[in-house]
N, C-alpha and C positions, 0 to 999 in steps of 0.2 A: 516508977519505972517507965511509964509512958512519957513523962516529961524528959527523963534521961535519954530515951530513944530519940525524941524530937531534937534535943540539943545535939546529940551525936550526928544525926543526919544533917543538921544545919552546919556543923563544923566541917563535915565531909564535903558538902557542896561549896562552902566558903573557901576551904583549902584548895579544892580542885579549880575553882574559879581564879583564885590568886595565882596558882601555878600556871594556868593557861594564859593569864594576863602577863605574867613574868616572862613567858616564853616568846611573847610577841616582840619582834624587832622593830624599833622605831628608827626611821631613816630620815636624816636631813640630806641635802645634796652633798655635803662634805663627807658624812659618814658613809653614804652610798659609794662615793669614789674610793674611800678607804677599803671597803669590802671588795670592790672590783680589783684594786691594785694588789690586794693580798690573795685573792682567790681565782682570778680570771685565768682560764686555761691557756689562751693564746699568749698572755703575758708571761706565764710560767715557761712556755716554750721559748720565748725570746730570751728569757733569763738563762736557760740551758745553753743556748747559742752563745750568749755573752760569756759564760763560763768556759766554753770551748775556745773562744778567741783569746781569753785571758791566759789559758794554758799555752796556746801557741806563742803568745807574746813572751811568756815567762821562759820558755825553753827554745826561743828562736835562735839562740847562739849555738845550738847543738851541731851546726854545720862545721864548726871548727873542732868539735870534740873528736878525739882519736878513737878509732875502732880497734878492738883487740879480739884475738881468737886463740884457742888452744886446740891441739890435735894430738892424737895417739894412734899408733899402728902396731899391730902384732903380725909378724911375717914368718911363714914356715914353708920350706921346700917340700913339695909332694910330687912323686913319692920320695921318701927320705933317702938321701945319698950319704956316702961316707964323707966325713969332714963337714957336712952341712949343719948349720946351727940355726935354731930359731932366734929371731931378734925382736926386740921391743923398742919402738921409736917414740919419742915425744917431742913436740915442738910448740913454739909460741910465736905469734905475729902481732905487731902493733903498727898501725899506719895512720897518717893524718893527711888531710887535704886542705890547703889554704888558698882561697880565691878572694879578689877584691870585691866580689859581689856580696860577701858576707855582711858588710855594713848595710847595704841596701835591703838585704833579706830581713835583717833584724828590725830595721825601720819599717819595712813593709808589714811585718807582723804587728808592730806597735800601732801603725795607722789602721790596720784591719780591726784591732781591738777598739780603738777610739771611734771608728766608724760604727761598730756594733753598739758601742755605748750610746751614740746618738740615736741609732735605730731603736734601742731599748727605751730611751727617754721619749722618743717620738711615739712609740707604741703606748707608753703610759699616758702621754698627752691625748692620743686618739681615744683610748679607753675612757679617760676622764671626760673628754668632750662628749662622747657617746652617752655616758652615764648622766651627765648634767642635762643634756638635751632630752633624753628619754625620761628623766625624772620629772622635768617640768612639763613634758608632753603628757605624761600620765596625770600630773596634777590638773592640767587643762581638761583632760578627758573626764577626770573625776568631778571637777566643777561643772563641766558641761552636762554630765550625767545627772548631777544633783539638780541642776536647773531644769533638765528635761523631766525628771521625776516630779518636781513641783508643778511643771506645766501639765504633766499627765494627770496629777490630782485635780488641778483646776479644770481641765477638759472633762474629767470624769464627773466633777460636781456640776458643771454646766449641763452635761448630758442628762444627769439625773434630775436636775432642776427643770430642764425643758420637758423631760418626760412627764414629770408630775404636773406641770402646767398644761401639757397636752391632754393628760387624763382628766383634768378639771375643765377642759374646754377653753383654756385661756391662751393656747398657742397652737399654730397650725403644724401639721405633720412634717412639712418641709424643714422647719427649723430643728425639729427633733432629729430627723435623719442627718441633717448637716452636722449637728453636734455629735452624733454617734460616729459619723465617718471621721471627724477630726479627732475624736477620742481614740478610735481604733488605730488610725495612722500614727498618732503620737505614741501609742503603746508599742507598735512595731519598731518605731525609731528608738525608743527607750531600750528594748530588748537587744537590738542590733548594737547600740553603743555599749551596752553592758557586756556583751560577748567580746567586742573589740578590746575593751578595757581589761578584761580577764586575760585575754591572749597576750596583750602587751606587758602586763604584770608578770606573766610566766616567762616571757623572753627577758625581761628586766632581771628577774631572779637568776636566770641562767648566766647572764652577763656578770652578775655580782658573785656568782658561785654559791648562791644560797639554795638549799633544797626546796623543791617545789611544794612540799607539805609544810614548810615553815611559814607562819603567818607574819606579815609585815604591815606596817602602817607608815604613811607619808606625813611627816610632821611639818613639812615646808608649806609655803603658800605664796601667793602673788602680791600680797599686801605691800611688801617693801618696794616692789617695782613701780607702784603707782606714783611714788614720789621721787623716782629716779631723775637725776639732773643730767643735762646735756654734757657731752664729753668733747674734748678737743683732741684731734689726731696728733697735734704737735707735742702733747704731753705724754704720749705713749711711746715707750722705748721698744724698738724693733729688735727682736732676738729670735728670728724665725728658725725653727728646727729644720725645715726643708732647705733653707739657705745654708745653714751650718753643715748639713749632710753633704750638699754639693761642694762646699768648700773643702771638706775633708776628702771627698772623692777626687777633687782636683789635685790635692796634695798627694794622694795615693797614686794617681795617674802619673804625676811628675816623678815620683819615686820609682814607679815601675819602669819608666823610660831610663832612669839612671841604672836600675838593676839590669835591664836588657843590654845597655851599653857595656857594663862591667862584664857580663857574661860573654858578649860577642867580641869585645876588644881587649879585655883584661887577661893577663897571664895567670896561670894557676901553678901552684907548687905542690908536689907530693913527696912524702917521705915515708919510708917503711923500714922496719927492722924485723928480721926473721932469726930465730934461734931454734936449733934442733939438737937432739942427743939420742944416741942409739946404744942399747945394751944387749948383750947376748943373754938369752933367756936362761941358759944353763949356767948357773953360778952368778947371774946378774952382773957380768963383767962389762965394763964400759968399752964400747967399740970405737965410737967416734962422737964428737960434739963440735959445735961451732955456730957462728951467727953471721949474718950479712946485713949490711945497711945500704939502702938505695935511696937516692934523691933525684927527683926529676922536675922538669919545668916544661910548660907548653904554652904556646901563644896561638890562638885561633886566627885564621886569615879570611874566613868567609865574609866578615863584616866589611872588608875592603873591596868586595865585589858588589857593585850596585844592583846586579840582577839576582843576587843570592837571597835565600829565604831569611837569612839573618838581617840583611839590609831592609827587607820588606817589613820585618818585625819592628824595626826602629821607626820606620815611616808610619806604621799602624799605631804605634804608641803616641807619636806626635799628633796624628789625626784625632785620637781619643782625647788628648789634652785640649785641643781646639774645640771639640764638640762639647766637652764639659764646661769650658769657659763660656760658650754661647748659652748653654742651659742655665748657668749661674746668673748671667746678666738678665736673661729672660725671666727667671724666677724672682729676682729682686724687683723687677718692674711689675710683675704680676702681684707680688705681695703688697707693693705700694698701692697699686690700683685697687686691689681687693680690700685693703684696710681702710682706704679713704671711702670706698663705697659702703662698707659696714658702719663706719662712723656716721655717715649721712643717714643711713637706714635707722640706726639707733636713735639719733636725734629726731628723726621724723616720727618714730614711734613714741618718743617722749611727748611731742606735740599732739599726736593722735590720741594718746591716753587721756589727755585733758579734755579733748573734744568728746571722746567716748563716755567719760564720766558725766559730762554735761548732758549728753544724749540720753543717758539712763534717767536722769532727773526729769527731763522733758517727757520721756516715754512713760514714766510712772504717773506724772500729772495727767497726761493724755488718757492713760488707761483708767485712772480713778474717775475722771470726768465722764468718760464713755460708759463706764460701768453704772454710774448713777443715772445717766441718760437712758441706758438700756432698761434699768429697773423701772424708770418712769414711763417707758414705752416710746421714747422719742428717738431711739437708735435701734437698728435691727441687730440680729445676731452676728451677721457677717462683719459689721463695723466693730463690734466688740471683739470678735476673734482677731481681726486685723490689728486692733490696738494691743491685744495681748501678745500676738506674734511679734509685733514691733518692740515691745518691752523685753521679751525673751531674746530677740535678736540683738538688742542693745547690750544686754548683759553678756551674751556669748561673745560678741565682738570685742568687748572690753578685755575679757580673759584671753581671747585669741591674739589681740594686739600685744598684751603682756607676754604671752608665750613667744610671739614672733620676735619681740625685743630681746628676751633672755637667750633665745637661740642665736641671734646676731651677736650678742655680747660674748657668748661662749666661743663662737667661731672667731671673733676678733682676738680673744685671749689666746686661742690655739695657734693662730698664724703668727702672733707676736711673741710666742714662747712664754706666755704668762701662766702662772698657776691658776687653774680653774676657780672662779669665784673672786678673783682679785678685784676686778672692776666693780663687782656688786658690793664687795666689802668696803672699798675706798669711797663709794658714792653715797654711803649712808650719812 
């Protein structure tokens, strides 16, 4: 029975642990982006706006749709007189209005929808960029925290070792105090970095739409970046979302000018048909019935007066077109300059990574030699600490350089309209 109880407890703990492990979400940069695109609140709001614009586009022709109405009236003379009769009347009306601006209104709705489509895709790109950058930033912080933790253990061992040597009379108190201060300062740095990492992970979960109590793990790393090859700006196809949005805004502004011209100078036609019938309430005898048809046309004249508000509206529409054209040219130039700058920055990071890796090897050799010299008593504690700090700094700088490069790659992909991770995948 005791053995059965032990096996039961073992199975309970095993199943609990298996379930806990299964509930953990493992995230790569790509899966993190997928979570964000499916669950991010701001992106869902953009999608609602897109649906609204789609409805406007679908029913934008309703300006030519006729309007119809029905009416009914009961009439009675009070006080009642001789020969007076109560009557019941019923009527129907249908009317339509046709203007040349209808074409421009339909096109305006279509352009508004296309513009919102670009906004939605731009919002997706912005979310993807943010997720990619934050993912690798958290990876950098985790690696940095791991290095800091190892450094903390080394500082702790040095402090304990110096304390033991001091107690045996082999070391002076100054070296003990120096080791203790270094250990305590490193411990404070470790705790600060740990809190910052936890805070950034919480924000990252919120961006992805993952509950805060859900455990996640980051399965990505910087290893693939250490062998990243230089890129050429000429091989990158430019499809900037910001340029596409301005081009669509320009098209919309030109259509708005056409719409205003139709409204101000174009004639409008109206047509309506009314039908009514009247019955005497007593006996429901028909008293009268008939219909009428009316057709009208009107031509506005305000647009032919230069000082009128209609003329000023036309001028404002022209000014808006010129303003967007200038913005478009400036944006194209800005994108070109920024992309060239990012390509140079990425290629510089590639060179820097090679130097950083060589620096780590030199720092490791220097630390090993200094540690041996310190153990033989030919180097003091400060020299050993400086060698150790130099080694830690070299490792941190390597990861920081890789993080700088991946952020630049993500920004280049974003302004060029690429899917996040494209350059990283093509460069393997």
